[in-house]
Residue, then its C-alpha position, 0 to 999 in steps of 0.5 A: m662889745s668888741r669882737p671876740n678875737s685878739t686881733a680886733t682887741r689889739d686894734i681897739a687898744h692902740q690904733l686911732h682910725p681915720y674918718t671914724n667915730a673912736v667911741r663907736h669903734a671901741e664898742i664894735g671893733p673892726i672888720v679885719i681885712d685879711r686878703g684881697e683878690g680881683i674886686y673882692v676882699f676877705d676878712d679874717q673870719g673868711n667872709r667875702y666882700i665885693e669892694g664896691l669902692a676899690g679900697l678907697w676910690s683907688v685899686a684900679v687893677g684889683f687886689g692880688e696883682k702879681r705883676l705889681v708885687e713883682a715890680a716892687t720886689k724886683q726894685m727893692d732888691k736893686l735899689p729899695y730907697y733913694h732920695t731925689f734931693a740935691h741933683k740926685s735921681h734914679l730910673p723909675s722916677i725919671a721914667l714915671a715922670e716921663k710917662l706922666a708928661e706923655m699922658a697929661p693934657e697938653g702943656l703939663s710937662h713937668v712933675f713934682f712927686t709926693n706920698s699922698g693926694s693931700e701932700a699933693n694939694d698941699t704942694v699946689v698951695k706952695l707952688v702957687w704962692y711961690y710962683n706968685n712971689a716969683l712974678g712980683r705978685p705977693a698979694k695974689k695968694k687966695f684960693l677959690a674952692r667949692t662947698q662939699g669939695y675934697h682936696g685932702v686933710t693936711v693943713a692947706a688941703a683941708s682948708l681947700t676942702g669944703l666939708p664941715n667935719n674936716h674944719r671942725d675943732f681943727d681950727l681950719p681953714a688956715i689959709p685964705v680960701r673962699h668956698l663957692t656954692c656946690p654945683h649940685f643942680w638936683r639938690f641946689g637948683k632953685p624951683g623952676e631953675t633949668e640946669a643952664q640957669f643954675v650954671d649962669r647963677l654959679a657964674a654970677e657968684l664966681e664973678a661976684v666973689i672975684a670983684e669982692e675979693g679983688a682978682d689981683t688977690i686970687a691965685a687959683f680955683i681948685g676943683e674935682p672934675l666930678m666931685s667925689a668924696g663930697g657926695v659923687i656930684p658930676a659937674p653940670e653941662g657947661y660948668w667947667q667951660m664957664v669956670q675956666e673962661i671966668c678964671r682965664r679972664n681974670d688971671i686965676l690959675v685953674v687946678a684940676d684935682e684928679v687924685i680920684t678921677g685920674f687914670g680912667r675912672l670916668g671912662t677917660t685917661f683924666g677927668s679933665d679929658y672928660y669935662g674939657i679942662k685945660p688945667d695949669l696944675m693937676s694933682l694925682s694919686k690913688q689909681i697911680t699905683s692902685s694904691y699898692q704904694p703911696l704915691a702922688a704927683v702934681m703936674i705943672s704947666d711950662a709957664i709955672f715951672k719956668a717962674v719956679a725954677d728961675n726963682s730956685g736959681k735966685i734963692g739957690t734952692f727950691g726948698h720943698g720936698y719929702t724924704a720919699t719924693g719919687h720913691p724908687v719902689a713906688t714909682a716902679v709900682a706905678l710904671e707897671n700899674l700904668a702899663i696894666i691899665e694900658e695893656r688891658k685897656l681898663v680905661d675902655n673897660a671903665a667906659a663900657m662898664g660904667k654905662i652898665l653901672q650907671a643904667r643898672l643903678a638908674k633902675l632903683a630910682s623908683h625905690p622908696l628911699v632913693g632920691e637921686v642916682r648920679g655919676a659918670g663912668l665907673i663912679a656913682g652915688v645914690e642919695l637916699v631921701a625921707d621924701k622923694a617929692t620934696k627931696a627932703r632929707f632925714d631928720v638926722p642926716g647920715k643915720i639912714g647911710a650909716y645903716v646901709f653901709a653897715r648892713a651892706h657887709h651882711h650881703g658881702l658889699i662894701v661901699r662908702n656912706i657920705l651922710d645919706t649918699l652911698a658911693f660906688c667906685p669899683p676896680l676898673i677890672i669889674t665885669e658886667s656880671q660882677i656889677e649885677d652882683m654888686v647892685e643886687a646886694f645893694e638893692r637887697t641892703l636897701n630892702d632891709a633899710i625900709d624893714w629897719i625904718a618900719a621897725g623904729q630904727p632900732p640900734y645896729 
């Protein structure tokens, strides 16, 4: 039954929700979030929750940050909207492009703005195709991605994504892409295999796929520095060095999807800094504005920019862009958001608090339901298993994860369930005592799950 309030009833009547079982939603209705403050959000019944996923991996500076409200208000009053088509520009987009070029890894000095990470990765695909056509290489169009990788939900981005439910009944993939083995050593390493041997096996797979497809047909490898929405999977040691060496040797571009890992999440400015990646293209979003405004960006290497720019000169235009590309309010908010991250040393805080979060969650490794605790910086995943010794999954994957996700609300905690992995990604402003509160709430939830299983898994 739906919640007995008109707001929930209106929601059920008219809104189709992303990543939601629409039939189930009609039965239980939404939790209507009314306001936010720091790491907390409050629903319309007055209940407070620790937002353990920073909204959707994104609210770096926390909720209710007045400086961002003021930045948006000031820009709305001065120039609420203008485009960047046909030789037009405005100061916020210019200043943000300059700032991002200053922050990005060496060689990424050009920016194209979009509204979301999905659009950023769609733009990456189009840029790479356009680039290779400009160089007279029309066959070099295929992408390499990873199983369990996440790159968005638009047609091209969802094709790159390596999650079955993003493809099922959407007729995807719709672009030429090969998905490689997920680099999760704990789950996919073979018995007796070391982590180094696992990386060697993935290297052999990458080499074999390139040989099979032909290096002259493969345009780019795309990957998240740390895989996030596919289960919070840190890269094994040496993995990114291996990928880059093989790609460079075969003239395959390296694309870092930093939509989640950018702007401090791993305790470094970018995930590329953390793993030593030197990308040719980098997609950014989420923490760029702390999601106070929709904004994303593609950072472009000098070599790619030159070829793209020269080709636009031949054609007479670069025929790609969005109504809100470089939106003045969104870019103004991003500038203020990045200023806050720098002034308050939130990247350093993520590094320090990340160590505390990882250590505190690691203590749960002995819990009967916990198979693995993993992560880096202020992002972590706790995978639940039916059998700790064999790492066996539950008979119905995702059922226990859905229970823990729902039950956590009763303990004032919002996390994300990715099948039976529970993900943590709190705002970068979190403190040590708040981490303790968050993990204690999660531990209570896990203990409830033990009772739920013992009771025969009743409806929830």
